[in-house]
Backbone as a chain_set.jsonl record, in Angstrom:
{"seq": "MAEFVFQIDGREVTITKWEDVPEEFDHLIKFIPDPIPEEHTEEDHEQMALWNERLQQLMEKERASSD", "coords": {"N": [[0.907, -1.014, -0.115], [0.053, 2.322, -0.318], [2.256, 5.136, 0.863], [1.486, 8.358, 1.792], [3.272, 10.662, 3.554], [2.438, 13.696, 4.781], [3.56, 17.643, 5.428], [0.94, 20.246, 7.399], [0.108, 22.749, 7.847], [1.626, 22.717, 10.532], [1.171, 20.289, 10.923], [0.748, 16.424, 11.166], [0.379, 14.89, 8.031], [-1.051, 11.217, 7.131], [-1.573, 10.02, 3.771], [-3.316, 6.786, 1.845], [-3.826, 6.824, -0.72], [-2.64, 8.599, -3.706], [-5.032, 9.909, -4.739], [-6.267, 10.865, -3.268], [-4.095, 13.052, -2.407], [-3.241, 16.264, -1.268], [-3.284, 19.348, -2.802], [-2.015, 21.705, -1.582], [0.58, 21.98, 0.866], [2.278, 21.86, 3.137], [5.172, 20.537, 3.357], [6.435, 17.56, 1.984], [6.596, 15.009, 4.01], [6.99, 12.293, 3.467], [7.936, 9.327, 0.984], [5.964, 7.122, -0.43], [5.356, 5.042, -3.016], [2.73, 2.659, -4.18], [4.596, -0.852, -4.404], [6.005, -2.595, -7.173], [4.097, -5.143, -8.587], [5.606, -9.121, -7.8], [5.537, -10.606, -10.104], [4.613, -8.807, -12.712], [3.453, -6.485, -15.222], [3.74, -5.297, -18.496], [2.397, -3.251, -18.526], [2.023, -2.38, -15.898], [5.003, -1.56, -15.383], [4.753, 0.894, -16.972], [2.976, 2.223, -15.185], [4.508, 2.809, -12.689], [6.517, 4.214, -13.598], [5.247, 6.586, -13.883], [5.65, 7.297, -11.074], [7.548, 8.726, -10.447], [7.601, 11.07, -11.715], [5.113, 11.338, -10.657], [6.568, 12.429, -7.495], [8.445, 14.236, -8.681], [6.649, 16.841, -9.264], [4.801, 17.143, -6.501], [7.965, 17.937, -4.867], [8.428, 20.316, -6.437], [5.565, 22.049, -5.886], [6.278, 21.775, -3.044], [8.561, 23.493, -2.941], [7.535, 25.738, -4.058], [5.441, 26.96, -1.548], [6.992, 27.287, 0.273], [8.036, 29.31, -0.747]], "CA": [[-0.126, -0.147, 0.193], [1.553, 3.675, -1.312], [1.883, 6.261, 1.748], [2.532, 9.964, 1.35], [3.334, 12.161, 4.645], [2.867, 15.493, 3.599], [3.226, 18.595, 7.226], [0.037, 20.58, 6.732], [-0.258, 23.259, 9.055], [1.887, 21.954, 11.776], [0.781, 18.635, 11.358], [1.584, 15.258, 9.96], [-1.197, 14.382, 7.884], [-0.954, 10.338, 5.649], [-2.463, 10.183, 2.316], [-2.722, 5.892, 1.275], [-4.242, 7.231, -2.032], [-2.658, 9.241, -5.01], [-6.272, 10.854, -5.69], [-6.323, 11.66, -2.144], [-2.963, 13.708, -2.031], [-3.763, 17.417, -0.768], [-3.242, 20.473, -3.491], [-1.069, 22.726, -1.028], [0.835, 21.527, 1.976], [4.061, 22.822, 3.82], [6.386, 20.201, 3.185], [6.549, 16.372, 1.98], [8.222, 14.414, 4.615], [7.219, 10.541, 3.751], [7.174, 9.282, -0.33], [6.439, 5.587, -0.409], [4.416, 4.139, -3.615], [2.817, 1.312, -4.228], [5.672, -1.41, -4.923], [5.708, -3.259, -8.716], [4.339, -6.679, -7.906], [6.595, -9.628, -8.288], [4.762, -10.556, -11.315], [3.942, -7.539, -13.404], [3.727, -6.809, -16.644], [4.389, -3.715, -19.187], [1.155, -2.061, -17.661], [3.055, -2.135, -14.452], [6.226, -0.44, -15.647], [4.447, 2.148, -16.749], [2.22, 3.084, -13.792], [5.572, 2.535, -11.953], [7.146, 5.276, -14.548], [4.727, 8.094, -13.609], [5.731, 8.08, -9.86], [9.037, 9.835, -10.689], [6.993, 12.863, -12.31], [4.497, 12.77, -9.31], [7.058, 12.611, -7.073], [9.133, 15.997, -9.366], [5.855, 17.674, -9.196], [5.612, 17.417, -5.284], [8.62, 18.888, -4.838], [7.461, 21.226, -7.024], [4.717, 22.559, -4.647], [6.679, 22.161, -1.975], [9.428, 24.626, -3.34], [6.672, 27.013, -4.022], [4.718, 26.751, -0.271], [8.462, 28.07, 0.827], [8.905, 31.061, -1.259]], "C": [[1.091, 1.409, 0.295], [0.932, 4.278, 0.494], [2.997, 6.754, 1.841], [2.329, 10.086, 2.805], [3.703, 13.427, 4.558], [2.573, 16.211, 5.74], [2.838, 19.118, 6.689], [-0.244, 21.144, 8.094], [0.285, 23.137, 10.583], [1.605, 20.551, 11.93], [0.48, 17.496, 10.136], [-0.027, 14.583, 9.701], [-1.466, 13.028, 6.466], [-2.18, 10.414, 5.076], [-1.813, 8.273, 2.051], [-3.256, 5.871, -0.072], [-3.88, 8.043, -2.82], [-2.841, 10.337, -5.154], [-6.113, 11.781, -4.566], [-5.208, 12.881, -1.43], [-3.803, 15.115, -2.432], [-2.903, 18.261, -2.011], [-1.758, 21.209, -2.448], [-0.454, 21.759, 0.335], [2.426, 21.902, 2.464], [5.708, 21.734, 3.692], [5.585, 19.078, 3.328], [7.395, 15.292, 2.656], [8.361, 12.919, 3.932], [6.678, 9.996, 1.635], [6.988, 7.686, -0.776], [5.649, 5.103, -1.521], [4.318, 3.282, -3.669], [4.08, 0.184, -4.753], [4.992, -2.316, -6.096], [5.615, -4.788, -7.825], [5.348, -8.1, -8.556], [6.481, -10.037, -9.633], [4.234, -9.683, -11.707], [3.935, -7.32, -14.65], [4.201, -5.16, -17.404], [3.561, -2.259, -18.262], [2.052, -1.554, -16.343], [3.956, -1.239, -14.041], [5.912, 0.418, -15.821], [3.776, 2.97, -16.056], [3.434, 3.349, -12.438], [6.672, 3.774, -12.347], [6.605, 6.853, -13.581], [5.538, 8.431, -12.086], [7.503, 8.769, -10.111], [8.302, 11.023, -10.854], [6.405, 12.94, -11.174], [5.726, 12.995, -8.221], [8.401, 14.327, -7.316], [7.584, 17.24, -8.764], [5.014, 17.692, -6.866], [6.663, 18.171, -4.753], [8.567, 19.993, -5.483], [6.723, 22.597, -6.091], [5.231, 23.149, -3.7], [8.056, 22.719, -1.752], [8.827, 25.924, -3.252], [6.316, 27.351, -2.718], [5.737, 27.775, -0.292], [8.994, 29.197, 0.269], [7.965, 31.96, -1.378]], "O": [[2.243, 1.555, 0.703], [-0.114, 4.057, 1.103], [4.199, 6.499, 1.915], [1.289, 9.653, 3.301], [4.75, 14.044, 4.36], [1.964, 15.765, 6.713], [3.291, 19.263, 5.554], [-0.63, 20.557, 9.105], [-0.38, 23.375, 11.591], [1.798, 19.84, 12.916], [0.179, 17.544, 8.943], [-0.953, 14.129, 10.374], [-1.843, 13.304, 5.327], [-3.309, 10.692, 5.481], [-0.609, 8.018, 2.015], [-3.135, 4.79, -0.647], [-4.876, 8.734, -3.035], [-2.148, 11.319, -5.419], [-5.907, 12.992, -4.633], [-5.357, 13.448, -0.348], [-4.618, 15.264, -3.342], [-1.775, 17.81, -2.211], [-0.594, 21.074, -2.826], [-1.154, 20.823, 0.722], [3.451, 22.153, 1.829], [6.878, 22.072, 3.87], [4.603, 18.976, 4.064], [8.434, 14.781, 2.239], [9.452, 12.361, 3.808], [5.584, 10.197, 1.107], [7.866, 7.122, -1.428], [4.813, 4.401, -0.953], [5.26, 2.538, -3.397], [4.565, 0.612, -5.801], [3.823, -2.702, -6.08], [6.342, -5.349, -7.005], [5.762, -8.046, -9.715], [7.44, -9.778, -10.36], [3.152, -9.47, -11.161], [4.553, -8.159, -15.305], [4.814, -4.219, -16.899], [3.821, -1.167, -17.755], [2.565, -0.468, -16.072], [4.005, -0.482, -13.072], [6.412, 1.298, -15.121], [3.834, 4.196, -16.151], [3.179, 3.989, -11.418], [7.507, 4.201, -11.55], [7.211, 7.726, -12.96], [5.993, 9.554, -11.869], [8.264, 9.238, -9.264], [8.446, 11.957, -10.064], [6.596, 13.908, -10.437], [5.825, 14.216, -8.097], [8.92, 15.089, -6.5], [7.686, 18.21, -8.012], [4.984, 18.797, -6.326], [6.315, 19.162, -4.11], [8.735, 20.921, -4.691], [7.19, 23.689, -5.768], [5.08, 24.31, -3.32], [8.682, 22.549, -0.706], [9.257, 26.921, -2.671], [6.981, 28.348, -2.437], [5.548, 28.907, -0.736], [9.98, 29.869, 0.572], [8.252, 33.117, -1.686]]}, "num_chains": 1, "name": "protein.A"}
């Protein structure tokens, strides 16, 4: 199961679904995407490739909030 932990207004908030990731937050504390299954498909590889892009998006939002 995925786990994303954010600091929002001084509180730690844990999210387990990408769809629930907040638009605004103070800091990204933990970023653990769903692991690729041992028996996996090409589609699973494509899904895993998205996680780097998503992490980069979150890092941009974090930088923007600290300006």
